C-alpha positions as CSV (number, residue, x, y, z in Angstrom):
1,M,-13.6,-19.4,9.4
2,D,-13.2,-17.7,5.7
3,V,-9.4,-16.2,6.1
4,L,-8.6,-13.5,3.6
5,Y,-5.6,-11.8,2.6
6,F,-4.4,-8.5,0.8
7,A,-2.1,-6.6,-1.1
8,W,1.6,-7.6,-0.3
9,V,0.1,-10.5,2.5
10,R,-1.8,-12.4,-0.5
11,E,1.3,-12.3,-2.4
12,R,3.5,-13.7,0.2
13,I,1.0,-16.6,1.2
14,G,0.3,-17.4,-2.1
15,L,-3.7,-17.3,-1.5
16,P,-6.2,-14.8,-1.5
17,K,-8.7,-17.1,0.8
18,E,-8.6,-19.9,2.2
19,Q,-11.0,-22.0,5.1
20,V,-9.1,-22.6,8.0
21,E,-9.8,-25.1,10.7
22,T,-8.5,-23.4,14.2
23,S,-8.8,-24.4,17.8
24,A,-7.1,-20.8,18.2
25,T,-9.6,-18.0,21.0
26,T,-8.0,-14.9,19.2
27,V,-6.8,-14.1,16.6
28,A,-3.3,-14.4,17.5
29,E,-3.3,-17.8,18.5
30,L,-4.5,-17.8,14.8
31,V,-1.4,-16.2,13.4
32,D,0.3,-18.9,15.5
33,E,-1.2,-21.5,14.2
34,L,-0.7,-20.2,10.6
35,V,2.7,-19.5,11.2
36,A,3.7,-22.9,12.1
37,R,2.2,-24.1,8.7
38,E,4.9,-23.0,6.2
39,E,7.8,-20.5,5.7
40,R,5.7,-18.7,3.3
41,Y,2.8,-17.9,6.5
42,A,6.2,-17.2,8.8
43,A,7.7,-14.5,5.5
44,A,3.3,-12.8,5.4
45,F,3.0,-12.3,9.3
46,A,6.9,-11.9,10.5
47,D,6.5,-8.3,11.4
48,R,2.7,-8.1,12.6
49,D,3.3,-4.3,13.2
50,A,3.1,-4.1,9.7
51,L,-0.5,-5.6,9.5
52,R,-4.3,-5.0,10.1
53,V,-6.9,-7.2,10.9
54,A,-10.6,-6.9,10.3
55,V,-13.0,-9.5,12.1
56,D,-16.0,-10.0,10.5
57,Q,-15.0,-7.3,8.5
58,D,-15.1,-4.7,11.4
59,L,-11.6,-3.3,12.3
60,T,-9.9,-4.9,15.6
61,D,-6.7,-5.8,16.9
62,F,-4.6,-9.0,17.0
63,S,-6.3,-9.8,20.7
64,A,-9.6,-10.4,19.1
65,S,-11.7,-13.0,20.5
66,L,-12.2,-15.8,17.6
67,A,-15.8,-16.4,19.4
68,G,-18.4,-17.1,16.6
69,V,-16.3,-15.2,14.0
70,R,-16.8,-16.3,10.2
71,E,-14.0,-14.0,8.6
72,V,-11.0,-12.7,9.0
73,A,-9.0,-10.9,7.0
74,F,-5.1,-9.5,7.2
75,F,-4.3,-6.4,4.9
76,P,-1.3,-4.0,5.2
77,P,-2.2,-0.1,6.5
78,M,-4.0,1.8,3.7
79,T,-3.2,5.0,3.1
80,G,-5.8,7.8,1.4
81,G,-6.0,10.3,-1.1
């Protein structure tokens, strides 16, 4: 699946997007796998409460299923104006 990173998440990881092979069944498990990879992922996901997630472009939460998912995106909360 494609995993996309936006704003400071992208800056900490150093990539805007990557293709990920995963055995994770939820977004939270995917994040656990990413954090176990390297320190830069651990830094990006250190405060999960400060992140939002979208699965196939629909906002959801970290308990969301990854069954059949093609894209997961992580980004900080957005403000409007």
